[in-house]
N, C-alpha and C positions, 0 to 999 in steps of 0.2 A: 329822559323826561324833559318837559317844558315847564318853566316857572314864570308865572305872571309877574312882570316887572313892578307893577303898582302894588298888588296885594301880597305878593310873595307866595301865593298858593300854587300848588302843583296842579297842572292841567290834567284832569281826569275825564277823558272823553273816549268812549269805546270806539268811535269812528277813527280817531287819530291813532289809537293803539293798534287797531286792525290794519290801518294804512302802513304803519311802521313795520308790522309783522309781515305784511305782504311784500314790501320792498326787501326786507331782510331775507325772506325766503328765496327771492330771485337773485339778489346781489350779494348777500352776506351782510354781517353787521358793520363792515367797514363803510357801507353806504352812509351811515350816520355822520361820518367825518368828512364825506365828500359832497354829498347832495346838499342843496340849500334847504334851510329849515322849512320854507314854504311848501316844499314837496311833501313833507310829512303832515303839515297842518291843513293843507288843502285850502279850499275857498272859505271855509267856515271861520278861520281866524287869521289875524294879521301877524306875520312873523316879527314885525317891529315891536309888538306888544309883549313878546315873550323872550326869555333867556333860554337858549338851548344848552342843556347841561352835558358837558363832555367828560365828566368824571366816570371812571370805570369801577363798577361794583365787583369786587373779587368774591366769587361764589364760595370760596373756601374760608373767607374771613369769619363768618358766623360760626362755622364749625370749629375753626382754630381758636375761637374765643371761649369755647365751652368750659375750659378749665376754670375760668374766672367765677363761674357760678355753680360748678359741680363740686369742686373740692378746695377752692381758695376763697379767702375773703381778707379783709384788712387785718383781722386779728390772728389769722392762721395762714401762714404762707406754706401750705402743703404742696407736695408734688405727687403726681401719679407714679405708681410703681412701673407701669408698662403702657406704652402706646403701641398698638398693633395696626398695621395697614400693609397694602401692597407696595411693590417697589416703585410704582408710579407716584407715590406720595412723598418722595424725597424732596421734591420741589413743591409739593402740595401741602397736605395737612401737617406733616412733620415739620416742614420748614416754616410754614405760616404760624403754627403754634409756637415754635421756638422764637420767632421774631416778635410775635404778639406779646408773649410772656416776658421776654427780655426787655421789651419796651415799656411794659407796665409794672412788672414786679422785679425786674433786674436779674432774673435767672430763668432756667429752663422749666417748663411745666411737667417734665417727665424725668424719671431716673434712668429708664431704659427704653430703647425703641426696638421693636422686633418687626422685621420686614419679611413678607412672604411673596412667593411668585404667583403667577396666574394659573387658573385651572384650564387645562387643555385635554384633548382626547388621547387615546392610547398611542397614536402616532406622533403626538406632540403638536398637533394642529389646533389652531384657535377654534373654539366652538362656534358653529354656525347652523342656523335652522335650515338653510338651503342645502348644506352638505348632509344634514341629518345626523350630526355627531354630538348633539347636545344631550346632557343628562339632567333630568328634572329632579331636584332635591326632594320634592314631595313623593315622587315615585320611588326614590331610593329608600326613604324611610318607610314607605308602605310595604315594599317588597323585602327589605333587608332588616329594617329597624334602625333606630337612631344610634345604637351602640356600634353597629357595623360601619356607619358613616363616620363616627368619631374615630373608630379604629383605622379607617382609611387615611384620615388626616394624620394620625399618629405615625402610621407606617410610611408616610410620604416625607420626602425631604422638602420642608416648607421654604427653604432658602432658594429653591429652584422652582420652575413651573411644575405644578402638580397634575399628574396624569390620572384620568378617571374614565372608566367605561364599565359596562356590565361584566366584561371578562375580568377586569381588575377587581371589581367588587365581589365576584364569585370566589376569586382566590383569597380575598380578605376574609370572606365568610368561612373558608376552610381553616384559616388561622384562628378565627374566633371560636370555631367548634372545638379545636384542640384545647384552647384555654378553658372553655366551658366544661369539657370532659374532665379536665384536671380538677376543677371545682366540684364537679359531680362525684368524682372518685373520692375526694377528701370528705365530702359530706357523708358518703356511704361508709367510709372507713371509721368515721367518728360517730356512727349511730350509737345512741345511748351512752355516749362518753361522759364520764364524770371526772372533772379535773381534780377534785379533792381525793377521790379514790385511786386515780391512776397517775398521780404525780410521781415522778421518778427523779432522784437526785442525779446531777450531772455525772458524778463519778461512777454511777452504776450503769450508765448508758453504754450500749455496744458501740463499736467503732464507727459503723456507718450512720448511727444516730448522731454521734458527735460530729461526723463529717457534714451531715445535713445542717446542723446548727452553725458550723463554720461557714458553709456556703451562704447562709442567711446574712451573716455579718459582712461577708465579701460583697454580696449583691447590694445590701443596704448602703455601703460606702459608695458604690458606683452610682446608685440612683440619686443620692444626695448631690453628687457631682453633676449629674445630668440636669437636676432641677435648677442648680445655680447657672448652668450654661444654656438652659432652655432646649436641651437636646432631647426632644420627645422621641425621636426615632430610636436612639440608643437606649433610652429609658425603657421603652416597651420591649425591644428585642432582648434586653438583658433578662427581664422577667419571663418572656416567652421561651427563650432558650433554656432557662432554668426549669420551667415547667415541663417542656417536651423532652429535653435531654437529660438533665441530672435527675429529675423526679420520675417522669413516666417511663423512660427507657432504662433507668437503673434502680433508683431507690424504691419506688413503688413496685416495680417488677420483682425485685428480690424479696421484698417483704410481703408479697401477696400470700405466700404459703404460711407464713407466721400469722398473718391476720385471719386467714380462713380456718386454719387447722389447729393452732395452739390453744391451750386453755385460756379462759378469759383473764385469769389472774397471773398468767405466765409473765415473767419479768420482761422478756424480749417484746412480747405483744404489747404490754403496757407502755414500754419505752417507745415503741413505734407510734402508738396512738398519741402519746404525750407530745412527740415531735410533730406529728401531723397536725395537731391542734395549733401549735405555734406557727407552722407553715401556712395553715389556713388563715390565721389572723393576719399574717404579714402579706400574703399574696392578695387577699381581698382588699386590704387597705392600700397596697401599692397600686392596684389596678382600678380602684374606685374612681379616680379622676378621669380615667379613659373610658371605662365601661360602667357608668354609674348605675344603670338599670340592672345589669347582670349581677354586679357586685352587691347591690342592695337586696336582690332576690336571694343570693347565696347567704348573705349575712342574716337576713330574717329567717331563713330556713334552719339555721343552726343556732345563732346567738339569740335571736328573737328579743333583742333589747335595743331600744332607741333606733338609730339609723347609723349605717356605716359612715355616712357623710357628716355625722356629728362627732366622729371619733378623731383622735389625733393620729398623726403618722406613726407607724410602729417604732418603738424604741427597743433595740436589740441589745443583748448583753455582749459587750466587747470581749468578755472573758471566754466566750465560745470560740474565738478565733484561735486556730491551732494549725500553723503552716506545716509542721512536721507530720501531723496526722493526715492532713490533706494530701501531702505528697505520697504517703503510704497508700491511701485509698486510690489515688490516681494510678499507682503501680498495679493495684488489684484490678482496676477498670481496664487497663491495657491488656492484662492477661485475659480478662473476661471477653474483650472484643476479639482477641485472637481465637479463643475457644468458640465463640459464637459463629465466627466465619467457618471454622472446622465443622461445627454442627450443621450449618447450612449445606455444606458440601456433602456431609454424611446423610442428611435427609434427601438430598437430590439423588444420591447413589443408592437410596433405599436401605441404608445400613440401619437407621433408626427412623422412627416417626417423629414423635415429639421429643423435646430435650429430656423429659423425665424418663424416657426409655433408654437413655444413654449412660455409659460409663466413660469418664474422661481420664486419660492417662497423660500426665504432664511430665516432660523431660527437659530439665534445665540445670545448669550449674550456677545460675544466678540465685541470689537470695530472694526467696519468695515469702511475703508476709503471711503469718499464720500457717506456715507449711505443715505444722503438726496437727492443726485443727481441721481434720478432713470434713467434719460436719459443717464447718464454716464455709468451706469451698463448695460443698454440695449445694448449700443455700445460695451462695453468690452466683454460681453457674446455672442454678436451677436444673440440676441433674440428679440421678439416683445413686451414683457411685463416683468416687474420685480417688486417684492415687497419684503420687508424685515420685519421680526418680531423678537422680543426678545425671545418669547416662543410660545407654542401652536403647536409645530410640530406634525404631525400625526405619528403613530407608524411605518408606512411603509416608512417614509422619508429616503432618501439615506444619508449615512454617510461614508466618505472616511477614509482610514487609516491615511492619511496625516493630515486631519483636523477633528478631532473627535468632536469638539465643534460646527461644522457647519453642519446643516441638510438641505437637498435640496429636494424640491418637484417640479416635472415637470408636467405641465398640458397644454392643448391646449389654445393658446391665443384667445381672443374673437375679432371678427371683420372679415374683408375681406382682401384678399391679394392685396396690392397695385401693380398696373401693372408696376410701375417704380422701386421702391426700394425693392419690394417683402415682405415687412413687413406686418404682419397681424394686422390691426388697422381699424380705421374709415376712410372710403374713400368717395369721392364725386361722382357726376354723371359721371365725366370723368374717374373714375376708379383709381384715385390716392389719396394719403394722402395729408394733408395740407402742409407738408414740401415740397413734390415734386411739388405741385401746385404752391407754392411761387417761386420755382426754375424755373419752366416752364414759369411763368409770367415774371420773370426777363430776361429770354432768349428772349422771344417774344418782 
């Protein structure tokens, strides 16, 4: 700028500004320090009448001073919890804010700084319209929804450059669907659930219900650590792996028979729904900051009170934690994985069709939890018959790499298929097994 020496006024002339801009466009801003002032003023003004100002305006200064009127004043020297920006701002906004605040208030304006990388394409290249590898945010939200976009951020390592493409977003969409299906299943399992009528004391819960509550405590501990460390990736993957692995592949899978076929007032069924209610509450609240729209939909579909975003983070009962019980269930899961592999081979060899057509014979000298409870193992393995022996395994028995001391033989179960629970067993003239008949009689 030019300042009139007599009046002290700043020269505001469109012709002068345009002349400066034209020179800068050709030669760069350094021309201001090299060229004589008259080159910029032209014939309209005399350079001797004006002071040419050589001060540099830092474009980040205004932004770095925002703390002073956003959350600080003379009576309250507050600090922001978090400043977030890209790695290019270590010498920019972060540093300028720090210098500005230290110079005026004597300390930093922030408690924590979080730095993220830049957004690049799937090959790690900088986005360019000429290459055609740009991703438009509006298109992403239109095609996938805001929750998918937020999930992409969460699944990315924000400390590094973040890769994005339609292919990556499609894979994120698959991850999202698995989470959504978990929520849908729980909503279905909790249809007409009444917490007052279906409350079950902890001591009455079956072992895998107690295991599920133990897992909730474990996961809650991990998530609180992630929150303190701003580890979004680990936070989400912890919940995701719990939903797809521990719940969908094991707990929900095992308890489907109980949910669909047992009587409404059956203790095991009530215990299951009681635990699923707790799981729903935790999972929706855990995921609400990441998938706000999806979790709000799920919350309103079941709780129908207020908003999940007005709720507190779930408080879990630390008394649910039981490491010994968890180790026992892990042993059960190891055996189940070995049997499932044997069942896959048996299906491939046309020995059985579904697992409910199978009889499992287990041979092991190791201690097996609940070895005398054959009904427990039928339910865990989702088979119609089960037996266990210490020795006598045939030479062609299946042995997994994980459990070399456990041998498995799959054979067709004896009996007929129950029209209600689909287990192969002894059925009556109505075409159902004794258990299903008792349930039907109670309904009638």
